TILUM-914407 format. One record per residue (C-alpha): residue in three letters; x negated, y negated, z. Coordinates in Angstrom, 2 decimals. Each point is the difference from the previous one (the first is absolute). Layout:
<dokols>
<dokol resn="ALA" x="X" y="Y" z="Z"/>
...
</dokols>
This chain:
<dokols>
<dokol resn="UNK" x="-13.48" y="-110.24" z="41.73"/>
<dokol resn="UNK" x="0.53" y="-0.84" z="-3.69"/>
<dokol resn="UNK" x="0.93" y="2.70" z="-2.50"/>
<dokol resn="UNK" x="-3.41" y="-0.27" z="-1.68"/>
<dokol resn="UNK" x="-1.79" y="0.36" z="3.34"/>
<dokol resn="UNK" x="2.01" y="3.07" z="1.00"/>
<dokol resn="UNK" x="-0.86" y="1.65" z="-3.33"/>
<dokol resn="UNK" x="-3.71" y="-0.75" z="0.55"/>
<dokol resn="UNK" x="0.01" y="1.03" z="3.65"/>
<dokol resn="UNK" x="1.87" y="3.23" z="-0.70"/>
<dokol resn="UNK" x="-2.26" y="1.29" z="-2.79"/>
<dokol resn="UNK" x="-3.05" y="-1.00" z="2.03"/>
<dokol resn="UNK" x="1.36" y="1.96" z="2.97"/>
<dokol resn="UNK" x="0.60" y="3.06" z="-2.19"/>
<dokol resn="UNK" x="-3.42" y="-0.14" z="-1.65"/>
<dokol resn="UNK" x="-1.75" y="-0.52" z="3.35"/>
<dokol resn="UNK" x="0.92" y="3.64" z="0.60"/>
<dokol resn="UNK" x="-2.88" y="2.17" z="-1.27"/>
<dokol resn="UNK" x="2.26" y="2.74" z="-1.38"/>
<dokol resn="UNK" x="1.95" y="-2.53" z="-2.04"/>
<dokol resn="UNK" x="-3.12" y="-1.72" z="-1.33"/>
<dokol resn="UNK" x="-1.60" y="3.30" z="-0.99"/>
<dokol resn="UNK" x="3.16" y="1.28" z="-1.70"/>
<dokol resn="UNK" x="0.29" y="-3.27" z="-1.95"/>
<dokol resn="UNK" x="-3.60" y="0.14" z="-1.25"/>
<dokol resn="UNK" x="0.10" y="3.69" z="-0.87"/>
<dokol resn="UNK" x="3.29" y="-0.41" z="-1.86"/>
<dokol resn="UNK" x="-1.00" y="-3.03" z="-2.06"/>
<dokol resn="UNK" x="-3.66" y="0.62" z="-0.80"/>
<dokol resn="UNK" x="-1.12" y="2.15" z="-2.96"/>
<dokol resn="UNK" x="-0.72" y="3.57" z="1.07"/>
<dokol resn="UNK" x="-3.66" y="-0.32" z="-1.06"/>
<dokol resn="UNK" x="-0.49" y="-2.83" z="2.51"/>
<dokol resn="UNK" x="1.98" y="1.70" z="2.79"/>
<dokol resn="UNK" x="-2.38" y="2.99" z="-0.17"/>
<dokol resn="UNK" x="-2.99" y="-2.28" z="0.67"/>
<dokol resn="UNK" x="1.34" y="-1.72" z="3.13"/>
<dokol resn="UNK" x="-0.14" y="1.10" z="3.65"/>
<dokol resn="UNK" x="3.40" y="-1.11" z="1.28"/>
<dokol resn="UNK" x="-0.69" y="1.39" z="3.47"/>
<dokol resn="UNK" x="-2.26" y="-3.03" z="0.51"/>
<dokol resn="UNK" x="2.38" y="-2.69" z="-1.18"/>
<dokol resn="UNK" x="-0.73" y="-3.29" z="1.80"/>
<dokol resn="UNK" x="1.95" y="-3.26" z="0.35"/>
<dokol resn="UNK" x="-2.41" y="-2.83" z="-0.76"/>
<dokol resn="UNK" x="2.08" y="-2.74" z="1.69"/>
<dokol resn="UNK" x="-1.41" y="-2.86" z="-2.13"/>
<dokol resn="UNK" x="-3.63" y="0.98" z="0.73"/>
<dokol resn="UNK" x="-1.18" y="-1.37" z="-3.32"/>
<dokol resn="UNK" x="2.18" y="-3.06" z="-0.34"/>
<dokol resn="UNK" x="-1.35" y="-3.51" z="0.64"/>
<dokol resn="UNK" x="1.86" y="-1.84" z="2.75"/>
<dokol resn="UNK" x="1.37" y="-2.46" z="-2.54"/>
<dokol resn="UNK" x="2.02" y="2.81" z="-1.60"/>
<dokol resn="UNK" x="0.97" y="2.12" z="3.00"/>
<dokol resn="UNK" x="3.20" y="-1.98" z="0.49"/>
<dokol resn="UNK" x="0.82" y="0.19" z="-3.70"/>
<dokol resn="UNK" x="-0.23" y="3.75" z="-0.43"/>
<dokol resn="UNK" x="2.21" y="1.88" z="2.42"/>
<dokol resn="UNK" x="0.00" y="3.37" z="-1.72"/>
<dokol resn="UNK" x="-1.92" y="3.10" z="1.01"/>
<dokol resn="UNK" x="-3.42" y="1.15" z="-1.15"/>
<dokol resn="UNK" x="-1.05" y="3.60" z="0.58"/>
<dokol resn="UNK" x="-3.20" y="1.76" z="-0.96"/>
<dokol resn="UNK" x="-0.58" y="3.67" z="-0.78"/>
<dokol resn="UNK" x="-3.51" y="1.53" z="-0.38"/>
<dokol resn="UNK" x="-0.88" y="2.27" z="-2.88"/>
<dokol resn="UNK" x="-0.70" y="3.67" z="0.67"/>
<dokol resn="UNK" x="-3.21" y="0.59" z="-1.89"/>
<dokol resn="UNK" x="-3.26" y="-1.55" z="-1.10"/>
<dokol resn="UNK" x="-3.19" y="-0.96" z="1.82"/>
<dokol resn="UNK" x="1.52" y="-3.41" z="0.70"/>
<dokol resn="UNK" x="3.56" y="0.20" z="1.32"/>
<dokol resn="UNK" x="1.79" y="-2.96" z="-1.54"/>
<dokol resn="UNK" x="3.19" y="-1.53" z="1.37"/>
<dokol resn="UNK" x="2.95" y="-0.82" z="-2.20"/>
<dokol resn="UNK" x="2.13" y="-2.90" z="1.22"/>
<dokol resn="UNK" x="3.74" y="-0.22" z="-0.59"/>
<dokol resn="UNK" x="1.92" y="-3.26" z="0.07"/>
<dokol resn="UNK" x="3.62" y="0.80" z="0.91"/>
<dokol resn="UNK" x="2.06" y="-2.95" z="-1.19"/>
<dokol resn="UNK" x="3.79" y="-0.49" z="0.30"/>
<dokol resn="UNK" x="2.32" y="-2.26" z="-1.97"/>
<dokol resn="UNK" x="3.76" y="-0.30" z="0.53"/>
<dokol resn="UNK" x="0.28" y="-2.61" z="-2.78"/>
<dokol resn="UNK" x="-1.63" y="-0.02" z="-3.43"/>
<dokol resn="UNK" x="-3.20" y="-2.05" z="-0.15"/>
<dokol resn="UNK" x="-1.46" y="-0.38" z="-3.49"/>
<dokol resn="UNK" x="-3.39" y="-1.06" z="1.35"/>
<dokol resn="UNK" x="-0.50" y="3.14" z="2.12"/>
<dokol resn="UNK" x="-2.95" y="1.16" z="-2.20"/>
<dokol resn="UNK" x="-1.75" y="-3.30" z="0.77"/>
<dokol resn="UNK" x="0.62" y="0.50" z="3.71"/>
<dokol resn="UNK" x="-1.56" y="3.46" z="-0.23"/>
<dokol resn="UNK" x="-2.97" y="-1.38" z="-1.94"/>
<dokol resn="UNK" x="-0.60" y="-2.76" z="2.53"/>
<dokol resn="UNK" x="0.22" y="2.46" z="2.86"/>
<dokol resn="UNK" x="-2.45" y="2.45" z="-1.62"/>
<dokol resn="UNK" x="-2.58" y="-2.73" z="-0.68"/>
<dokol resn="UNK" x="0.25" y="-1.43" z="3.53"/>
<dokol resn="UNK" x="-0.13" y="3.50" z="1.48"/>
<dokol resn="UNK" x="-3.15" y="0.91" z="-1.96"/>
<dokol resn="UNK" x="-1.73" y="-3.24" z="0.96"/>
<dokol resn="UNK" x="0.75" y="0.49" z="3.71"/>
<dokol resn="UNK" x="-0.94" y="3.69" z="-0.22"/>
<dokol resn="UNK" x="-3.48" y="-0.89" z="-1.25"/>
<dokol resn="UNK" x="-0.43" y="-2.63" z="2.70"/>
<dokol resn="UNK" x="1.04" y="2.42" z="2.77"/>
<dokol resn="UNK" x="-1.86" y="3.11" z="-1.18"/>
<dokol resn="UNK" x="-2.96" y="-1.26" z="-2.00"/>
<dokol resn="UNK" x="0.89" y="2.51" z="-2.72"/>
<dokol resn="UNK" x="-0.71" y="-0.92" z="-3.60"/>
<dokol resn="UNK" x="2.37" y="2.61" z="-1.45"/>
<dokol resn="UNK" x="3.71" y="-0.80" z="0.27"/>
<dokol resn="UNK" x="2.72" y="2.43" z="1.11"/>
<dokol resn="UNK" x="2.96" y="1.00" z="-2.14"/>
<dokol resn="UNK" x="3.22" y="-1.81" z="0.93"/>
<dokol resn="UNK" x="3.29" y="1.51" z="-1.20"/>
<dokol resn="UNK" x="3.02" y="-2.31" z="0.27"/>
<dokol resn="UNK" x="3.36" y="1.69" z="0.62"/>
<dokol resn="UNK" x="3.14" y="-2.08" z="-0.40"/>
<dokol resn="UNK" x="3.25" y="1.10" z="1.68"/>
<dokol resn="UNK" x="2.80" y="-2.11" z="-1.41"/>
<dokol resn="UNK" x="3.77" y="-0.17" z="0.30"/>
<dokol resn="UNK" x="1.38" y="-3.21" z="-1.53"/>
<dokol resn="UNK" x="3.68" y="0.27" z="-0.87"/>
<dokol resn="UNK" x="-0.66" y="0.11" z="-3.75"/>
<dokol resn="UNK" x="-2.96" y="2.40" z="0.28"/>
<dokol resn="UNK" x="-3.65" y="-0.80" z="-0.74"/>
<dokol resn="UNK" x="-1.27" y="-1.28" z="-3.34"/>
<dokol resn="UNK" x="-3.60" y="1.30" z="-0.32"/>
<dokol resn="UNK" x="-2.54" y="-2.66" z="-0.91"/>
<dokol resn="UNK" x="-3.77" y="-0.15" z="-0.35"/>
<dokol resn="UNK" x="-2.39" y="-2.93" z="0.09"/>
<dokol resn="UNK" x="-0.13" y="-0.02" z="-3.81"/>
<dokol resn="UNK" x="3.78" y="-0.51" z="-0.09"/>
<dokol resn="UNK" x="-0.47" y="-3.30" z="1.81"/>
<dokol resn="UNK" x="-2.73" y="-1.37" z="-2.31"/>
<dokol resn="UNK" x="0.78" y="-1.94" z="-3.15"/>
<dokol resn="UNK" x="-2.10" y="1.96" z="-2.51"/>
<dokol resn="UNK" x="-0.57" y="-1.57" z="-3.43"/>
<dokol resn="UNK" x="-0.51" y="3.55" z="-1.32"/>
<dokol resn="UNK" x="-0.81" y="3.52" z="1.23"/>
<dokol resn="UNK" x="-3.68" y="-0.74" z="-0.66"/>
<dokol resn="UNK" x="-0.08" y="-1.95" z="3.27"/>
<dokol resn="UNK" x="1.19" y="2.89" z="2.20"/>
<dokol resn="UNK" x="-3.58" y="1.20" z="0.66"/>
<dokol resn="UNK" x="-0.49" y="-3.08" z="2.19"/>
<dokol resn="UNK" x="3.04" y="0.64" z="2.22"/>
<dokol resn="UNK" x="-0.70" y="1.73" z="3.38"/>
<dokol resn="UNK" x="2.83" y="2.50" z="-0.37"/>
<dokol resn="UNK" x="0.58" y="2.94" z="2.35"/>
<dokol resn="UNK" x="2.74" y="2.44" z="0.91"/>
<dokol resn="UNK" x="1.89" y="0.37" z="3.26"/>
<dokol resn="UNK" x="2.32" y="2.74" z="1.19"/>
<dokol resn="UNK" x="3.68" y="-0.91" z="0.21"/>
<dokol resn="UNK" x="2.91" y="1.54" z="1.87"/>
<dokol resn="UNK" x="3.23" y="-1.69" z="-1.13"/>
<dokol resn="UNK" x="2.46" y="0.91" z="2.74"/>
<dokol resn="UNK" x="2.95" y="-1.20" z="-2.07"/>
<dokol resn="UNK" x="-0.66" y="2.13" z="-3.08"/>
<dokol resn="UNK" x="-2.20" y="2.83" z="1.33"/>
<dokol resn="UNK" x="1.55" y="3.01" z="1.74"/>
<dokol resn="UNK" x="-1.84" y="0.82" z="3.27"/>
<dokol resn="UNK" x="0.92" y="3.66" z="-0.51"/>
<dokol resn="UNK" x="-2.43" y="0.03" z="-2.94"/>
<dokol resn="UNK" x="-2.86" y="-0.62" z="2.44"/>
<dokol resn="UNK" x="-1.41" y="2.08" z="2.83"/>
<dokol resn="UNK" x="0.48" y="-2.78" z="2.56"/>
<dokol resn="UNK" x="0.50" y="0.69" z="3.70"/>
<dokol resn="UNK" x="3.72" y="0.17" z="0.85"/>
<dokol resn="UNK" x="-0.11" y="-3.26" z="1.96"/>
<dokol resn="UNK" x="-1.38" y="-1.86" z="-3.03"/>
<dokol resn="UNK" x="2.53" y="1.68" z="-2.29"/>
<dokol resn="UNK" x="2.77" y="-1.15" z="2.32"/>
<dokol resn="UNK" x="-1.07" y="-3.66" z="-0.18"/>
<dokol resn="UNK" x="-0.47" y="0.11" z="-3.78"/>
<dokol resn="UNK" x="3.44" y="1.61" z="-0.34"/>
<dokol resn="UNK" x="1.57" y="-2.94" z="1.85"/>
<dokol resn="UNK" x="-1.81" y="-2.41" z="-2.31"/>
<dokol resn="UNK" x="1.11" y="1.91" z="-3.09"/>
<dokol resn="UNK" x="3.67" y="-0.15" z="1.02"/>
<dokol resn="UNK" x="-0.09" y="-3.46" z="1.60"/>
<dokol resn="UNK" x="1.87" y="-1.74" z="-2.84"/>
<dokol resn="UNK" x="2.16" y="2.95" z="-0.98"/>
<dokol resn="UNK" x="3.70" y="0.57" z="0.75"/>
<dokol resn="UNK" x="-1.16" y="3.44" z="1.18"/>
<dokol resn="UNK" x="-2.12" y="-1.51" z="2.75"/>
<dokol resn="UNK" x="1.64" y="2.03" z="2.79"/>
<dokol resn="UNK" x="-0.84" y="3.22" z="-1.88"/>
<dokol resn="UNK" x="-3.56" y="-1.30" z="-0.05"/>
<dokol resn="UNK" x="0.12" y="-0.58" z="3.76"/>
<dokol resn="UNK" x="1.24" y="3.55" z="0.52"/>
<dokol resn="UNK" x="-2.76" y="1.38" z="-2.22"/>
<dokol resn="UNK" x="-2.60" y="-2.06" z="1.88"/>
<dokol resn="UNK" x="1.09" y="1.41" z="3.37"/>
<dokol resn="UNK" x="0.09" y="3.53" z="-1.43"/>
<dokol resn="UNK" x="-3.62" y="-0.48" z="-1.05"/>
<dokol resn="UNK" x="-1.25" y="-1.57" z="3.20"/>
<dokol resn="UNK" x="1.56" y="2.60" z="2.32"/>
<dokol resn="UNK" x="-2.45" y="2.57" z="-1.45"/>
<dokol resn="UNK" x="-2.87" y="-1.87" z="1.66"/>
<dokol resn="UNK" x="-1.95" y="1.73" z="2.75"/>
<dokol resn="UNK" x="-0.93" y="-0.46" z="2.83"/>
<dokol resn="UNK" x="3.09" y="-1.48" z="1.63"/>
<dokol resn="UNK" x="-1.82" y="-3.07" z="1.33"/>
<dokol resn="UNK" x="-1.08" y="-0.95" z="-3.52"/>
<dokol resn="UNK" x="3.54" y="0.57" z="-1.29"/>
<dokol resn="UNK" x="1.52" y="-2.31" z="2.58"/>
<dokol resn="UNK" x="-2.56" y="-2.74" z="-0.63"/>
<dokol resn="UNK" x="0.93" y="-0.13" z="-3.67"/>
<dokol resn="UNK" x="3.74" y="0.39" z="0.59"/>
<dokol resn="UNK" x="-0.13" y="-3.05" z="2.23"/>
<dokol resn="UNK" x="-2.02" y="-1.96" z="-2.58"/>
<dokol resn="UNK" x="2.43" y="0.95" z="-2.80"/>
<dokol resn="UNK" x="2.96" y="-1.13" z="2.11"/>
<dokol resn="UNK" x="-1.68" y="-3.28" z="0.88"/>
<dokol resn="UNK" x="-0.68" y="-0.55" z="-3.70"/>
<dokol resn="UNK" x="3.63" y="0.70" z="-0.92"/>
<dokol resn="UNK" x="1.23" y="-2.31" z="2.76"/>
<dokol resn="UNK" x="-1.99" y="-2.93" z="-1.40"/>
<dokol resn="UNK" x="0.52" y="0.60" z="-3.72"/>
<dokol resn="UNK" x="3.62" y="1.18" z="-0.30"/>
<dokol resn="UNK" x="3.35" y="-1.72" z="0.43"/>
<dokol resn="UNK" x="1.77" y="0.32" z="3.35"/>
<dokol resn="UNK" x="3.02" y="1.60" z="-1.68"/>
<dokol resn="UNK" x="-2.19" y="3.01" z="-0.85"/>
<dokol resn="UNK" x="-1.12" y="0.67" z="3.59"/>
<dokol resn="UNK" x="2.88" y="2.33" z="0.88"/>
<dokol resn="UNK" x="-0.61" y="2.27" z="-3.00"/>
<dokol resn="UNK" x="-3.76" y="-0.01" z="0.65"/>
<dokol resn="UNK" x="0.63" y="0.99" z="3.62"/>
<dokol resn="UNK" x="2.25" y="2.90" z="-1.00"/>
<dokol resn="UNK" x="-2.61" y="1.32" z="-2.43"/>
<dokol resn="UNK" x="-2.81" y="-0.28" z="2.57"/>
<dokol resn="UNK" x="2.02" y="1.80" z="2.66"/>
<dokol resn="UNK" x="0.96" y="2.76" z="-2.44"/>
<dokol resn="UNK" x="-3.49" y="0.60" z="-1.41"/>
<dokol resn="UNK" x="-2.21" y="-0.62" z="3.06"/>
<dokol resn="UNK" x="0.63" y="1.78" z="3.30"/>
<dokol resn="UNK" x="-1.21" y="-3.05" z="1.91"/>
<dokol resn="UNK" x="1.86" y="-2.42" z="-2.29"/>
<dokol resn="UNK" x="2.05" y="-1.64" z="2.75"/>
<dokol resn="UNK" x="-2.95" y="-0.41" z="2.33"/>
<dokol resn="UNK" x="-2.26" y="-1.52" z="-2.63"/>
<dokol resn="UNK" x="2.49" y="-2.23" z="-1.77"/>
<dokol resn="UNK" x="-1.23" y="-2.88" z="2.18"/>
<dokol resn="UNK" x="2.04" y="-3.06" z="-0.89"/>
<dokol resn="UNK" x="2.68" y="1.90" z="-1.86"/>
<dokol resn="UNK" x="0.60" y="2.50" z="2.81"/>
<dokol resn="UNK" x="0.45" y="-2.86" z="2.45"/>
<dokol resn="UNK" x="2.47" y="-1.64" z="-2.36"/>
<dokol resn="UNK" x="2.31" y="2.90" z="-0.64"/>
<dokol resn="UNK" x="0.07" y="2.58" z="2.83"/>
<dokol resn="UNK" x="2.16" y="2.50" z="-2.00"/>
<dokol resn="UNK" x="3.10" y="-2.20" z="-0.02"/>
<dokol resn="UNK" x="2.59" y="-0.27" z="-2.78"/>
<dokol resn="UNK" x="-1.05" y="-1.89" z="-3.11"/>
<dokol resn="UNK" x="2.31" y="-3.03" z="0.39"/>
<dokol resn="UNK" x="-0.70" y="-0.43" z="3.73"/>
<dokol resn="UNK" x="-3.68" y="0.48" z="-0.65"/>
<dokol resn="UNK" x="-0.22" y="-2.70" z="-2.64"/>
<dokol resn="UNK" x="1.87" y="-2.45" z="2.26"/>
<dokol resn="UNK" x="-2.29" y="0.76" z="2.92"/>
<dokol resn="UNK" x="-3.00" y="-0.39" z="-2.26"/>
<dokol resn="UNK" x="1.06" y="-3.53" z="-0.91"/>
<dokol resn="UNK" x="0.81" y="-0.96" z="3.60"/>
<dokol resn="UNK" x="-3.15" y="1.32" z="1.62"/>
<dokol resn="UNK" x="-2.53" y="-0.78" z="-2.72"/>
<dokol resn="UNK" x="-1.23" y="-3.33" z="1.47"/>
<dokol resn="UNK" x="-0.68" y="1.68" z="3.36"/>
<dokol resn="UNK" x="-2.03" y="3.06" z="-0.94"/>
<dokol resn="UNK" x="-1.47" y="-0.88" z="-3.40"/>
<dokol resn="UNK" x="-2.96" y="-2.03" z="1.25"/>
<dokol resn="UNK" x="-1.02" y="2.48" z="2.72"/>
<dokol resn="UNK" x="0.26" y="3.00" z="-2.29"/>
<dokol resn="UNK" x="-2.21" y="-1.67" z="-2.60"/>
<dokol resn="UNK" x="-2.56" y="-0.78" z="2.71"/>
<dokol resn="UNK" x="0.02" y="3.60" z="1.25"/>
<dokol resn="UNK" x="-0.25" y="1.41" z="-3.53"/>
<dokol resn="UNK" x="-2.96" y="-2.26" z="-0.79"/>
<dokol resn="UNK" x="-1.70" y="0.97" z="3.27"/>
<dokol resn="UNK" x="0.41" y="3.72" z="-0.69"/>
<dokol resn="UNK" x="-1.10" y="-0.32" z="-3.61"/>
<dokol resn="UNK" x="-3.23" y="-1.70" z="1.12"/>
<dokol resn="UNK" x="-0.70" y="2.57" z="2.74"/>
<dokol resn="UNK" x="0.64" y="2.94" z="-2.32"/>
<dokol resn="UNK" x="-2.18" y="-1.49" z="-2.73"/>
<dokol resn="UNK" x="-2.90" y="-0.42" z="2.46"/>
<dokol resn="UNK" x="0.48" y="3.56" z="1.26"/>
<dokol resn="UNK" x="-0.07" y="1.43" z="-3.52"/>
<dokol resn="UNK" x="-3.18" y="-1.87" z="-0.91"/>
<dokol resn="UNK" x="-1.98" y="0.11" z="3.27"/>
<dokol resn="UNK" x="1.52" y="3.14" z="1.61"/>
<dokol resn="UNK" x="0.08" y="-1.36" z="3.55"/>
<dokol resn="UNK" x="1.78" y="-3.15" z="1.17"/>
<dokol resn="UNK" x="-0.52" y="-0.66" z="3.70"/>
<dokol resn="UNK" x="3.04" y="-0.83" z="2.18"/>
<dokol resn="UNK" x="-1.25" y="-3.51" z="0.75"/>
<dokol resn="UNK" x="-0.08" y="-0.80" z="-3.73"/>
<dokol resn="UNK" x="3.56" y="1.31" z="-0.39"/>
<dokol resn="UNK" x="1.10" y="-2.15" z="2.95"/>
<dokol resn="UNK" x="-1.57" y="-3.12" z="-1.52"/>
<dokol resn="UNK" x="1.72" y="0.65" z="-3.32"/>
<dokol resn="UNK" x="3.36" y="0.56" z="1.68"/>
<dokol resn="UNK" x="-0.41" y="-3.22" z="1.96"/>
<dokol resn="UNK" x="0.12" y="-1.95" z="-3.28"/>
<dokol resn="UNK" x="3.59" y="-0.99" z="-0.75"/>
<dokol resn="UNK" x="-0.55" y="-1.98" z="-3.19"/>
<dokol resn="UNK" x="0.65" y="1.98" z="-3.22"/>
<dokol resn="UNK" x="-2.20" y="-2.22" z="-2.19"/>
<dokol resn="UNK" x="-2.96" y="0.43" z="2.39"/>
<dokol resn="UNK" x="0.48" y="3.78" z="0.01"/>
<dokol resn="UNK" x="0.19" y="0.12" z="-3.79"/>
<dokol resn="UNK" x="-3.13" y="-2.16" z="-0.28"/>
<dokol resn="UNK" x="-1.81" y="2.40" z="2.35"/>
<dokol resn="UNK" x="1.16" y="2.94" z="-2.13"/>
<dokol resn="UNK" x="-1.47" y="-1.61" z="-3.14"/>
<dokol resn="UNK" x="-3.25" y="-1.06" z="1.71"/>
<dokol resn="UNK" x="-0.49" y="3.43" z="1.61"/>
<dokol resn="UNK" x="-0.98" y="1.42" z="-3.40"/>
<dokol resn="UNK" x="-3.02" y="-2.29" z="-0.02"/>
<dokol resn="UNK" x="-1.23" y="1.43" z="3.32"/>
<dokol resn="UNK" x="-2.61" y="2.73" z="-0.38"/>
<dokol resn="UNK" x="0.58" y="1.39" z="3.51"/>
<dokol resn="UNK" x="2.50" y="-0.03" z="2.84"/>
<dokol resn="UNK" x="-2.45" y="-2.20" z="1.92"/>
<dokol resn="UNK" x="0.12" y="-2.62" z="-2.76"/>
<dokol resn="UNK" x="3.80" y="0.05" z="0.14"/>
<dokol resn="UNK" x="-0.09" y="-0.32" z="3.81"/>
<dokol resn="UNK" x="-2.10" y="-3.17" z="-0.33"/>
<dokol resn="UNK" x="2.56" y="-1.38" z="-2.47"/>
<dokol resn="UNK" x="2.86" y="0.94" z="2.31"/>
<dokol resn="UNK" x="-1.66" y="-1.74" z="2.95"/>
<dokol resn="UNK" x="-0.26" y="-3.24" z="-2.00"/>
<dokol resn="UNK" x="3.66" y="0.16" z="-0.96"/>
<dokol resn="UNK" x="1.34" y="0.77" z="3.48"/>
<dokol resn="UNK" x="-2.19" y="-2.68" z="1.63"/>
<dokol resn="UNK" x="1.76" y="-2.74" z="-1.99"/>
</dokols>
């Protein structure tokens, strides 16, 4: 899996958790808007209002939240977008999405009134995000022309420059954003320790272990091999189940001395690396389905674990977010395993 894909997959996994999504929205929206929304009825739209021509282009999440009051209960849609590199044309991407979404919404519902769509950008390019609007991209002869520009605002969380402690995010989300904030810093290991100190506060235990495993998988893919030993020590110190849930790293090191461990790592890497990546991808897919659809039948788990190709598993993970039900995913899985 490429670095960009692991960034996208990880934030999508975290925001597929209702508690994380709700904490993100409540923390970033103005208080006046938060008071008007019924977050208990948050709903993942799963591309319901995207034309098929764009469903492969937009891989980010859309959630809707109904308003609390009024004779007509409106829904507010949130586009949760992620960027790990700076893209100057992001406002144009948002604008295109909003227009396509509105057009498809009217076709599907027959409504003449359009819903509010609030874009939220979560960014962590190495140099931080440089905020831009549509008007910044247009060559204006003078300010007199600005009235003809379809400008709009979007919410931004810059994970490089913003401190997650300034927000009331769920601890799991704070942990991920802490890793992003320290990713290019010489104090990265202190960031790792802080992330594990945050995530170990999560309850219940099953939810904690799901996110510990996802964090470790993320670190395995994105960090240099020379850092694995220090990461393992921190995980074992901060998390009671650190050894058990270190996955790849636990298999590599087995509590041996540092020099012997590094040598063994280099010798055994070709043997276990492929299988561990397959197993991690399988588990990530199963856990994602469980979080979104609650119940994953044993036969579906068996089919997933019968797939030994990492690229196929990662493709299934991405495509699963376009499935509105576990039945729709099962149909997709059947097509993949038949080939």
